[in-house]
N, C-alpha and C positions, 0 to 999 in steps of 0.2 A: 504494500500500500504506500501511497505518497502521503506524508504527514502534512496536513494543512495548518494545524495550530497546536501549541503545547502550553500547558500550565505547569509551572514549577513552584513549589512552596518554599522558595528560598530567594533572598535578595542579596546574599553574601557575595563578596568580590571573588571568591573561589569559583563561583558559577559563571564567570566571564567566558570561559571556553564554550559553554553551552550557548551563550548569547552569540558568539562568533559563528557557531554551527548553524543556528537558526537564520542568521543574516545571510550567510553564504548559500543557504538552500532555499531562501525565499519563504521561510516558515514564520508565521506570526506567532508571538509568544507573550506570555504574561509571567513575570516573576513576582510573586507575592507571598510573603510569610503570613500565616494566620495566627502567629503567636508573637508575644513581645517578652521582654526580660527586664528585670531590675535587680540590682545587687542586694545581697544580704550581708550585713556586717558580720565578721567572723574573727576569731582569735586563732592564730595558727598553733596547733598542738606541737609539743616537742616530739612526740612519738611519730614515727613514720619514716622508715628507711628509704621508701620509694613513694613517689607521688604518681598516681595513675590518672590520666586525663581521658575522658570518654568522648571529648569533642573539642574543637578549637575554642568554642565558647566557654567551656569549663576552665580552660587554660587562661583565657582573657580575664574572666572574673576573679580567678585565683590570683593572677598577677596584679590586678588592679587593687587588691587588698593591701598592697605595700608589704608583701611578705619578706621575711629574712630567711635566706636559705640555710638549712642545717648542713654543716660540713659533711660531705660524702653522700648526701641524699641524691638518689638517682631519679630520672624521669622515665615514665613509661606511658604508652598511649594505645588507643584502640586500633588505629590503622594509619595508612599512608597520608591521607589528607590532613589529619591532626598532626602528624610528624612534621610535615612541610610547614605548617603554621607555627609550630613551636620553634623549629629551626630558624625560620625567618625572623623570629624575635631574638635570636642569638643564643639559644639554648640547645644542648645536645640531648638526644633521646637514647636510652639504653635498651628498651624493649619496644617493639612495634608489632601489633597484630597483623597477620598476613591477610586474613579475610574479615575485615571489619563488619561486613554484613552478617556474619555468623558469630555473635557474641559468645555463644557456648563454647565454640572452638577456641576463640581467643582466650576465654576465661581459663580453660584447661591448660593452655600453654603458658599463660601468665602465672598461674598458680605454681606450676612446675618451676618456672624461672625464678619466682619469688623465694622459694625455699622456706626458710624459717624466719625471714625478715618480716617487718610490718609494712603495710601499705596504706597511704592516705588517699582518700577518694573525694576530691572536690566535685560537688554535684549540684543539681537543680532540685527544686521541690517536686518535680515530676520525674526524677531519675528512675529508670527501670532496675538499677542496681545489678545489671546482668553480670558484670565482672566481679563486683564486690561479693555477691552471694557465693561465689566459688571459693573464696578465701576463708580459712577458718576464722571464727569470730574473734579469737584472741589476737589475730594478725591484721585485722581491718579496722580502719578509722574513718567513718563517713564524716564529711565536712560540707555543710550547706553553704554555698557561696553565691547563689543567685536563685531568683524566683521566675518560673515560667508562667506566663499569663495568656490564656486563650483570648484571641481578638477576632472573632468570626466576622466575615464580611460577605454579603451576598454578591455573587458574581452575576453579571448581566449577559455573559456569553458562554457558549459551550466550546469545548476543545476536543481535538482528536486524541491527544495523549495527556494524561495527568500524571505528574511525578510528585510523589509525597516523600519528603525528606526526613520525617519523624512521625512517630505515633501521635504526638501532641498536635502536629500540624494537621494530620488527618482528622483527629477528633474535632478540632475547631472548624475545619472546612465542612465536615459532614453535619455539623450542628444546624446549618441553615442552607446547605447546598447539596445537590445530588449529582452523581456522575451519570451522564446519558448512556443509554444502552450501547451506543456505538463507540463510547469512549474506552480507550485502552489505558491501563494503569501500570505504572512502574513503581515498585516499592524500594526505598532506600534501606536495604537490609532486612533481615529476617524479622526483627521486632516490629517494624512498620507493616510488613506483610501480614504477620499474625494479627495485628490490631485490625487491619482491614477485613481479614477473613472472619475474625470473631464477631464483627459487626455486620456480617452477611454480604460483604463485598468480595471482590477478587482482584488479583493483580497478575498480569500476564508475565511480568519479568520482575525478578528480585536481584538487586545488586549484591554480589558476594563481597567485593572489596570495598564497596561504598566510596568509589572515587569517580570524579567527573570523566576521566579517561574511559572507565568502564561504561558509564552512562552514554557517552558519545558513540561507542561501539554498538551498543544496543539500538540507539536511534538510527544509526547508519543502516543496520540490518532491517529495521522496521521500514525505513524510507526506501528501501530497495536500491 
């Protein structure tokens, strides 16, 4: 099929390759997040040999808290997109999940890599805690650093393809919108896919690595 239009539930700068793809292929698009965020004041715990980031946003809110790094503390993250974001800020990452779209797989590998050390998990009020739950309770330290707020908006047009980048974005979208029967859905990872399925929907594609390079490959395949 030839894609006529695409909805993407993200307005981040990391989605610019998606914008270029649409412009080069004459595809109309809308980038619109259906969630917003606000910081939550926090005190950095002394405990935590490793800090695990589940998204670029968790890193940004953690960093904005004016943290002081514990000597020897290592950084870990869910996948390649988050790694790029952290490294662009001048930090190095010791552990990177290979398939960010499959958090259970990343969790198992991270837990093995962590060993007997403790891990700090900066997170949102709506965190799925996918990685954290795989770590023994005595070795995990959850840290609330930002609040996720649903901001639903009614769309006035329909799209050929809908790309949902998080479960929260899908929840907010579906509160007052519906996907047309002809609409194709792409889920940003297994957690988003499961949320859509659990609410009676379906997604034709699920991103395994949760990267924009993987998304573009899928869009090229769909577009023929």
